[in-house]
Legacy VTK file of the C-alpha trace (Angstrom):
# vtk DataFile Version 3.0
C-alpha trace
ASCII
DATASET POLYDATA
POINTS 372 float
0.000 0.000 0.000
1.453 3.340 -0.956
2.104 5.801 1.807
-0.464 8.586 1.960
-0.691 11.788 3.936
-3.142 10.086 6.293
-2.176 8.196 9.448
-4.100 5.080 8.543
-2.178 1.816 8.903
-3.792 -1.343 7.568
-2.523 -4.792 8.433
-3.114 -8.401 9.384
-2.641 -10.868 12.240
0.251 -13.291 12.745
-0.500 -15.924 15.351
1.042 -18.980 13.740
4.580 -18.818 15.152
4.924 -20.342 18.613
3.990 -23.998 18.860
4.343 -24.781 15.193
0.582 -24.591 14.696
-2.147 -22.044 15.266
-4.926 -21.678 17.856
-7.328 -21.252 14.940
-7.834 -23.578 11.985
-7.419 -22.409 9.243
-4.674 -20.172 10.608
-4.874 -16.406 10.914
-1.302 -16.076 9.765
0.675 -14.242 7.113
3.649 -16.590 7.356
1.439 -19.638 6.768
-0.258 -18.066 3.771
2.865 -17.248 1.765
6.081 -15.563 2.739
5.959 -12.266 4.585
7.805 -10.569 1.706
4.863 -11.434 -0.543
2.741 -9.017 1.487
5.171 -6.096 1.302
3.338 -3.157 -0.222
-0.030 -4.685 0.672
0.059 -3.941 4.394
1.534 -1.357 6.762
1.385 -3.137 10.101
1.483 -6.678 11.496
0.023 -7.754 14.838
2.408 -10.444 16.091
0.602 -12.479 18.744
3.194 -13.871 21.113
1.774 -17.205 22.257
4.923 -18.017 24.247
4.814 -16.816 27.871
8.250 -15.689 28.975
9.631 -16.409 25.485
10.802 -19.716 26.943
10.406 -21.875 23.864
10.206 -19.807 20.691
12.196 -16.626 21.304
14.255 -17.220 18.172
11.194 -17.495 15.943
9.616 -14.322 17.285
12.880 -12.435 17.002
13.239 -13.594 13.398
9.732 -12.363 12.605
10.499 -8.902 13.985
13.736 -8.825 12.022
11.749 -9.575 8.863
9.154 -6.884 9.489
11.918 -4.384 10.218
13.735 -5.263 6.991
10.500 -5.018 4.974
9.464 -1.697 6.494
6.321 -3.163 8.103
5.372 -1.676 11.461
4.805 -4.198 14.239
2.328 -4.395 17.099
2.915 -7.104 19.707
0.093 -8.873 21.553
0.916 -10.423 24.915
0.161 -14.154 25.292
-3.421 -15.311 25.199
-2.541 -18.941 24.534
0.112 -21.272 25.854
0.903 -24.327 23.761
1.251 -27.900 24.998
2.696 -30.600 22.751
1.893 -34.306 22.757
3.540 -37.136 20.823
1.637 -38.449 17.824
0.601 -42.095 17.676
2.357 -44.395 15.205
0.177 -45.012 12.186
-1.633 -48.359 12.521
-0.237 -51.089 10.272
-2.296 -51.898 7.182
-4.002 -55.272 7.177
-2.387 -57.712 4.771
-5.663 -58.763 3.202
-6.651 -55.178 2.434
-6.077 -54.037 -1.177
-3.566 -51.283 -1.633
-5.154 -47.890 -1.158
-5.137 -45.536 -4.146
-2.400 -42.903 -3.969
-3.465 -39.838 -2.054
-2.235 -36.293 -2.177
0.754 -36.257 0.128
0.734 -33.972 3.144
3.385 -33.365 5.734
2.422 -34.945 9.027
3.090 -32.633 11.967
5.694 -33.711 14.488
3.346 -33.380 17.463
-0.196 -32.629 18.398
-0.236 -29.048 19.682
-3.004 -27.983 22.031
-3.493 -24.363 23.094
-4.788 -23.385 26.522
-6.111 -19.846 26.956
-4.088 -17.868 29.497
-4.806 -14.474 31.036
-3.319 -12.162 33.637
-6.378 -12.640 35.842
-8.936 -15.432 35.862
-12.462 -14.524 36.953
-13.921 -16.685 39.698
-16.188 -18.352 37.117
-13.195 -20.131 35.570
-10.733 -20.316 38.466
-9.684 -23.912 39.014
-10.796 -24.849 35.502
-7.909 -26.841 34.013
-8.752 -25.464 30.569
-7.351 -22.060 31.579
-3.828 -21.092 32.562
-2.767 -18.043 34.538
-0.337 -15.665 32.879
2.020 -13.835 35.230
3.269 -10.300 34.725
6.798 -11.723 34.790
5.868 -13.873 31.765
5.261 -10.644 29.865
8.469 -8.778 30.722
10.725 -10.564 28.176
8.151 -9.645 25.515
8.274 -5.993 26.567
12.072 -6.196 26.324
11.761 -7.657 22.819
9.387 -4.829 21.887
11.868 -2.267 23.213
14.728 -3.861 21.277
12.843 -3.451 17.992
11.337 -0.062 18.911
7.790 -1.414 18.893
5.499 1.403 20.001
2.280 -0.477 20.785
1.581 -3.625 22.821
-1.883 -5.199 23.133
-2.931 -6.750 26.450
-5.774 -9.329 26.206
-7.894 -9.055 29.342
-10.186 -12.089 29.216
-12.197 -14.093 26.723
-15.561 -13.013 25.294
-18.301 -13.106 27.900
-16.028 -14.029 30.832
-15.863 -10.713 32.669
-13.456 -9.704 35.403
-15.082 -9.761 38.815
-13.771 -7.405 41.558
-11.192 -9.905 42.817
-9.892 -10.603 39.309
-9.902 -6.867 38.569
-7.627 -6.246 41.551
-5.232 -8.977 40.434
-5.260 -7.714 36.844
-4.493 -4.188 38.011
-1.430 -5.365 39.982
-0.105 -7.245 36.962
-0.815 -4.356 34.616
1.162 -2.001 36.857
4.247 -4.237 36.598
3.937 -4.400 32.809
3.211 -0.670 32.528
6.257 0.213 34.649
8.408 -1.911 32.315
6.920 -0.412 29.150
6.919 3.269 30.099
10.698 3.933 29.928
10.661 2.648 26.330
7.689 4.839 25.307
5.634 1.705 24.669
1.891 2.303 24.874
-0.303 -0.490 26.225
-3.738 -1.144 24.739
-6.244 -3.291 26.636
-8.173 -5.551 24.291
-11.875 -5.779 24.930
-13.328 -9.117 25.907
-14.238 -9.684 29.542
-13.712 -6.052 30.563
-16.560 -3.627 31.229
-16.480 -0.024 30.052
-16.243 1.154 33.662
-13.228 -1.041 34.413
-11.486 0.078 31.221
-11.988 3.729 32.141
-10.394 3.127 35.562
-7.396 1.364 34.018
-7.010 4.045 31.345
-6.983 6.811 33.941
-4.361 5.081 36.078
-2.059 3.668 33.400
-2.747 5.791 30.333
-3.576 2.741 28.224
-5.661 2.699 25.086
-8.394 0.327 23.942
-7.642 -2.263 21.262
-11.192 -2.692 20.007
-11.983 -6.119 18.555
-15.270 -5.824 16.695
-15.999 -9.555 16.638
-15.584 -9.851 20.403
-17.771 -6.793 20.956
-20.478 -8.396 18.838
-20.302 -11.654 20.787
-20.729 -9.701 24.023
-23.794 -7.877 22.710
-22.159 -4.453 22.422
-23.673 -1.734 20.258
-20.513 -1.500 18.193
-21.003 1.976 16.722
-21.972 3.439 20.112
-18.940 1.868 21.807
-16.591 3.118 19.095
-17.982 6.647 19.374
-17.700 6.550 23.171
-14.036 5.498 23.100
-12.906 6.804 19.704
-10.151 8.897 21.299
-8.887 5.819 23.161
-9.049 3.517 20.138
-6.030 3.703 17.876
-6.092 -0.057 17.237
-9.201 -1.549 15.660
-9.501 -5.274 14.897
-12.008 -6.273 12.238
-13.522 -9.735 12.294
-16.472 -11.176 10.390
-18.256 -13.733 12.540
-21.231 -16.060 12.557
-21.588 -17.663 16.009
-22.690 -16.758 19.463
-20.887 -17.479 22.701
-22.453 -20.929 22.823
-20.613 -22.020 19.665
-17.417 -20.343 20.881
-17.580 -22.468 24.031
-18.777 -25.595 22.197
-15.685 -25.668 19.981
-13.392 -25.473 22.993
-15.368 -28.095 24.899
-15.228 -30.482 21.936
-11.459 -30.020 21.719
-11.032 -30.697 25.440
-13.165 -33.840 25.223
-11.199 -35.111 22.226
-7.895 -34.354 23.958
-8.896 -36.351 27.043
-9.729 -39.368 24.876
-6.446 -38.898 23.020
-4.423 -38.909 26.241
-6.360 -41.870 27.631
-5.696 -43.878 24.450
-1.997 -42.947 24.585
-1.782 -44.166 28.183
-3.564 -47.424 27.369
-1.272 -48.027 24.399
1.785 -47.597 26.589
0.307 -50.104 29.043
-0.174 -52.660 26.255
3.403 -52.146 25.017
4.869 -52.332 28.520
2.956 -55.535 29.239
3.911 -56.968 25.829
0.251 -57.477 24.965
0.523 -56.981 21.208
-3.157 -57.569 20.411
-4.337 -55.042 23.019
-1.701 -52.503 21.958
-2.781 -52.805 18.326
-6.443 -52.281 19.180
-5.651 -49.261 21.342
-3.408 -47.855 18.611
-6.419 -47.708 16.309
-8.351 -45.875 19.027
-5.439 -43.477 19.512
-5.354 -42.585 15.813
-9.128 -42.141 15.727
-8.826 -39.785 18.703
-6.191 -37.787 16.822
-8.532 -37.273 13.877
-11.389 -36.455 16.245
-9.240 -33.753 17.835
-8.423 -32.218 14.457
-12.110 -32.306 13.504
-13.063 -30.591 16.757
-10.427 -27.890 16.344
-11.449 -27.010 12.800
-12.730 -23.450 12.946
-15.851 -22.798 10.899
-16.781 -19.444 12.285
-14.203 -16.979 13.487
-12.089 -15.859 10.561
-14.343 -15.395 7.571
-13.267 -12.742 5.107
-14.680 -9.283 5.790
-16.327 -9.404 2.365
-18.154 -12.668 3.126
-21.668 -13.105 4.480
-21.455 -13.056 8.234
-23.478 -11.402 10.980
-21.739 -8.035 10.874
-22.258 -5.125 8.543
-18.921 -3.383 8.969
-19.588 -0.488 6.605
-21.168 1.900 9.189
-18.199 1.376 11.511
-15.722 1.943 8.694
-17.476 5.222 7.886
-16.893 6.315 11.480
-13.272 5.286 11.120
-13.038 7.304 7.897
-14.119 10.451 9.771
-11.266 10.003 12.238
-8.735 9.267 9.499
-9.763 12.383 7.582
-9.444 14.389 10.816
-5.831 13.223 11.119
-6.202 10.628 13.897
-3.724 7.754 13.870
-5.550 4.461 13.400
-4.204 0.920 13.093
-6.751 -1.325 11.410
-5.978 -5.032 11.836
-7.871 -7.622 9.808
-8.409 -10.744 11.877
-9.036 -13.197 9.050
-7.265 -15.587 6.739
-5.110 -13.183 4.675
-6.795 -12.204 1.424
-6.293 -9.034 -0.603
-10.066 -8.747 -0.997
-10.184 -7.872 2.712
-7.754 -5.027 2.048
-9.819 -3.783 -0.874
-12.986 -3.857 1.247
-11.458 -1.700 3.983
-9.744 0.790 1.680
-12.903 1.274 -0.345
-14.789 2.319 2.786
-12.145 4.179 4.775
-9.728 6.072 2.610
-10.497 9.616 1.425
-12.560 9.803 -1.747
-9.588 11.085 -3.750
-7.332 8.213 -2.595
-6.493 6.002 -5.609
-6.183 2.847 -3.472
-3.098 1.659 -5.332
-1.410 -1.379 -3.864
LINES 1 373
372 0 1 2 3 4 5 6 7 8 9 10 11 12 13 14 15 16 17 18 19 20 21 22 23 24 25 26 27 28 29 30 31 32 33 34 35 36 37 38 39 40 41 42 43 44 45 46 47 48 49 50 51 52 53 54 55 56 57 58 59 60 61 62 63 64 65 66 67 68 69 70 71 72 73 74 75 76 77 78 79 80 81 82 83 84 85 86 87 88 89 90 91 92 93 94 95 96 97 98 99 100 101 102 103 104 105 106 107 108 109 110 111 112 113 114 115 116 117 118 119 120 121 122 123 124 125 126 127 128 129 130 131 132 133 134 135 136 137 138 139 140 141 142 143 144 145 146 147 148 149 150 151 152 153 154 155 156 157 158 159 160 161 162 163 164 165 166 167 168 169 170 171 172 173 174 175 176 177 178 179 180 181 182 183 184 185 186 187 188 189 190 191 192 193 194 195 196 197 198 199 200 201 202 203 204 205 206 207 208 209 210 211 212 213 214 215 216 217 218 219 220 221 222 223 224 225 226 227 228 229 230 231 232 233 234 235 236 237 238 239 240 241 242 243 244 245 246 247 248 249 250 251 252 253 254 255 256 257 258 259 260 261 262 263 264 265 266 267 268 269 270 271 272 273 274 275 276 277 278 279 280 281 282 283 284 285 286 287 288 289 290 291 292 293 294 295 296 297 298 299 300 301 302 303 304 305 306 307 308 309 310 311 312 313 314 315 316 317 318 319 320 321 322 323 324 325 326 327 328 329 330 331 332 333 334 335 336 337 338 339 340 341 342 343 344 345 346 347 348 349 350 351 352 353 354 355 356 357 358 359 360 361 362 363 364 365 366 367 368 369 370 371
C-alpha cells in the first residue's frame, strides 16, 4: 500500500509462530499463507501475537519475525500471550491389514511432528473459571521478556488481552489484573511503549479506571464486541479517542458455539491422552493384540481432535456473508482518518487481498487512488 498523507495503517494478524501450529484452523497467519515478503506493499502493520509466555520456547522465531518486518518496512504491534501451547507425541500409524487391497495414492501432506493444544491464558482469571484446568494463569513476569523484545525493535504499541468473550473480570480478578498491569506498565513506560487493553471480559467502567491510572488505550476487537452484545457503533464513538487499534472480524456464532468448539477439543484431547496411556500399558505388558487395538483408538482420537479444532466461524473474510455489517463502523473510522487521527486497522481473518480492498474502499479519502 502506498504511503499517503493520512495516518491510517492497515494490516493483518500473525499468530502462527509459537507452537508450530495455530490456535485457529485455518490459521490467521501471514507466514502460513505465503512468505511475509509477498505481502510487502499490501500492508503497513502486522500484529504479532506472542503465544509463548516468557519467550521460553520460541524466542528465536519471534525475534526472526520482527527482524523480517523491520527489513520489509512493516510496522509491528505485539500482543501479549493469550494462549500457551502444549505438545503431545503423535501415535504411530496403525499397520495396514495384509488382506486389504492397496489404497489408491493420495495427495501427500506433511504430518506434523506433534499434536499441539493451546490453553487460553490471562493475567487474571475470573472466579467463574478459576480452578478450571482449561485455563492457565499468565504472570506479569511472563510478559516482561516480551516488553524487552518490543523495546529492542522499537515497537510502540503492545496489546494486552484481558479475558475471553463473555467471561468478565469480577472485583477480585480486577484487583489482580491491576497489579499485573502495573508491573507491565512500569516496564513499558521507559521505552515509550503504549499499552492497549483488548476488549473481551472487561466492562467499560473497568477500562476507564485502568485508562486513567495507566494511560492505556483500547484495542477494540469488533468480533468480540459483537459476541458480548455491544452496540458497536456506540462503543466506538464513546471510546474513539482511546481507540487507535481496531480489529475487524467477520463472525457467525454466538458465545455458545465459541464455548462448544473449545469443549469439543477438550473432550477429544482427554480421549487422546487416555488412548496414549492405554497403548503404553499394552506395550509395557507386551500385549501386542491389546496394543494394536488401542493404537487404532489413539489414531481415531487424533482425527477427532483435528475435527473438533477445525474453525468454521471466526475468521471469515470481511467481504463474506457473516453477521456483521462493517460499513457503518468503517465510515466512522473514515471520519477520524480524515481528521488526522492515527488508526491501526488489523484484519483478523485468513489473509486475502479482498479484505484489504474492502477496507480501503470504505475508509480512505474519496480522492485516494487505493493503489497497492
